[in-house]
C-alpha positions, 0 to 999 in steps of 0.5 A: 583508923590511922591519924592520916585517914582520920584527918583526910576524912575530916577534910573531905567532910569539910570540903563537901560541906563547903562546896554544897551549902544552902543559904540562910536567907536570899535577897532578891531585887527587881532592877528593871521591868518591861511591858509588851504586847498588843494591849500597848499598841493595838487599836483596841483597848490601849493600856499604859504601864509604869514600873515601880522598880527597883523592888527588893525583898529577902526570903528566909526559907523554901516555902516563904513568900511575900506580896508586893506592889509591882507595877501600875496600870491604867487606860486613857480611853473614855469610850469603849467600843467592840474592839476593846472588848476583845482580849489583847496580849499583855507581857510583864518582864522582870529582870533581877540583879540579886542574887547574882548572876542575873535572872528573870523572864516574863509573866504572860497575861492579857487585857479585856474591856469587859462585857457587852453590858459595859460597852452598851452603858459606856462603863469601861471596866478593863481588867488584866488577866494573868494566864499562869504563874512563872518559876524563875531559876537563880543561883550559880548552879540554877537550882534555886526557884522563885515563883512569881504569881500576879493577881488579876487586876480591874483598872479604870479609865480615870485613875491608876491601879497598882498591880501586886504580885506574889513572890514564893521561894520554892527551893534555895540555891546551892552556894558555891565557895569562892576560888580563894576558899577552894585554894586555901582548902587545896593548900590544906590538903597538900600540907597534910599530905606533906606532913604524912610523907614526912612521918613515913620517911 
C-alpha cells in the first residue's frame, strides 16, 4: 500500500467518523406547552391546567430516563352531575427548543368525574387518564427518539394537583458536522491530492 493510499484511507475514516457520531449527552428543554380538548370547554366536568415550562433535563445514553413535574390541573366545580361522569378529551401539547431543530407533539388523554357512587355522595374525585405513550423524534436526521409517558392523575375540586411525566431516551441523534468542519475536511483532501500530484510529477 502506497503512502498516498494510506493517507486517503485515514482521511476517509476521519470523514466518516465526523459525519456519523452519536452525542455523549442530550439536553432537552420544553419551552412551551398547550392544553386542548373538550375537557376544557365542555358542559360536563370542566378542568383548568397550568404549565410548569420551561422544563430542562439532560439524558446521557439510550435507555436513560427521568421523571419530572410537567403541569398542574384542577377543577372549580363543586357539584358533580351525570354529565361530569362522561369522559372528555384532554390533550397535552409539548414544544421543545432543545435540541435543535425544535420538535414536539401531543400526548392524548381524557378526564372523568369518577363513578356513580361519587355522584350519589357528591364526592368529586376527577381523574385524567392518558391513552398511550408518545415517541418524539429529534435531531438533524430525525433519528433521535424520546419516549414521553404521562402518569394517570387523580385531582380534586379543592386544590391543585401536579401531573408528572417520564421522559426516556430511546435513541441518540446522529451528530452532523458543521459546514465549516466539512469545508476544512475538503481543504485537507484537496491538499493531499495536490501533494500526491507534485510527487508524481
